[in-house]
C-alpha positions, 0 to 999 in steps of 0.5 A: 108538250104546251098544246097538250096542256092546252088539249087536256084543258079545254076538253076538261072545261068543256066537260065542266061546263056540261056537267052542271046538270041543273040547268036540264033537270030544271028544264025538263021540269020547270018548261017542259013539265015532265013527270019525275019518272019521265026525267029519270027515264030520259037521264037513264037511257041517255047515260047509257051510251056512256056505259056501252061506250066507254069501255068500247072506246077504251078497248079500241084505242088500246088495241086499233093500230089505225086508230085516229084519236085527233079524228074521234076528238073531232066527232066527239066535239061535233057530238056535244055541238048537235046534243045541245042544239036537239035538246034546245028544240026538243018538245017530246021524251024521244027528242030530249033522249035523242038530244042527251044521248048525242051529249053523253057520247061526246063525253064518252069520246073527250073523256076516255081519250083525253084520259088516256093522252094523260096517263101515256104523257104523264111522268113524276115530274108534271103528273101532279101539275097535270092533274091540277090543269084539269080539275082546275078547267073542269070545277073552275068553269062549271062554277062559273058558267053556274053562277051565270046560268042560275042568274038567267033561267028565273028569265023563262022559256027563251033563257034555257034555249039560248044556253043551250045553243050558247053551249053548242056553239062553245062545244065546237070552239074546241076544234080549235085545241083538238087541230093544233094538238101533235099527234106526233108527240104521242108517236115519239112518246111510243118509240121511245123518244119522250119520257113516260109514266112508270106504267107496267108492261110496256115492253116489247114482249107479246102477251096474247089478248086472253092472257091480258083479260085474264088479269081482270079476274085477278081477286083485288079487281073484282073487289074493286068492281063490288067497292064501287056497285055500292057505292053508286047504290042507291038513289038520285037526288039532285036531279029531282031537288035542284027543281025542288030548290029552284022553285022554293028559293029561285033561281039565283040560289040554286046557282049560288049553292051549285057554285059553292058545292064546285067550291067545295070540290076544288077545296077537297082536290087542293087537301086530299093530298096533303090529309092521304099522307097524314090519316092515310087513304082508307081513314079518308075514305070512312071520313068521306063516306060518314061525311057524304051522307049527313050532308045528304040527310041534311039536305030536308032541312034546307033553308036560305041560311044553311044551303051553302055550308051543306052543299059546301061540305056534299062537294068536299066529302065528295070530292074525298071519296071521288079521288080515293076511289079513283086512285084505288081504281088507278093502282088496281088498272096497272094492268100489262097493254090494257089500262085504259080498257081495264080503268075504263070497264072499272069506271062503267060499273060504277056508271051504271050504277049512277044512271039507274039510280036516277031512274030509280030516284024517278020513280021514289020520287014521284010515288014516295016524296022527297023525305025517302029519297033523301032517307034512301040516298043517305043510307045507301052511302054507308054500303061501301064499308061491306067491303072496305076489309077486303081492298089492300088499302096500304098498298095503294 
């Protein structure tokens, strides 16, 4: 079991480091002089791989008996290394799109497979420990790396290239825990030798593929998709605001407030279980939506004295909304025999909107400016209120 914990922690650490997106955003804007619309197109096209592949990988992992998760993880790590290498040498939008696509392809494989493994081996005794472990590695790695990278990017183009090559080598290092991971553990779990979580439908009864898919037509699952759609609707602000911050206040300031943002996320993760017991899921979601919208619009008045507060609140409320959505989605996706596919399908709806708002945000930034970018994003952050009464939070 220790080897599995090592595998979970290492992959989430790699994802956390790779998610420090301001490095790439600043590089595209400041060094390569790409326009906001070009940046939006690059990230949108690259992100489409994630939307298409995540449910597909989840489906294959659920239904193909010959699926080799270790080889799939190795493939994902090589895609990550190749993606960062291509990004380091890319000088055109096309080449950068290829690099970003490879990086996103890697995350699609690693994310789906590790999440599926966590579902299989978690139980009432270790579930909290596993979640604390993986989220701690993800955001802890992102905090440390954002601080280090923020101090380096002021050195110019050479520093960016060095960072990307370092990330490429870093990706390959995680081949070690993948090779150490014992595949027979999950095989034992399937034969009932290990205790697993209370996942409905682990019986021997055969259910046809058609019957499994019809379970996705349940009204509650439909409302979940609408909620995810509305939650992600809007324009992206961080991608286009981070180069502005770097230009106004410097890379050091950007690295510091990004670290503060991840500290806010960790604070949200740590306090969420207690607040959930006290107030309930629906109240927390309402508070987090209002808090996120307020933090978003406050960015228009950002200065050196209030930047840390704004980003901490943004991370804190973002953690609450994300945890609420994931908890609701997990509860509604506990469908017999298609847990990985159903969850991946639902989250892909949200990911599609996340990628679309990056593209939309580029055109808004280029045509209407920074003020409208944040105004639209803040107002769209309130759209989930339209369907909150349709979600049965009491059953979550």
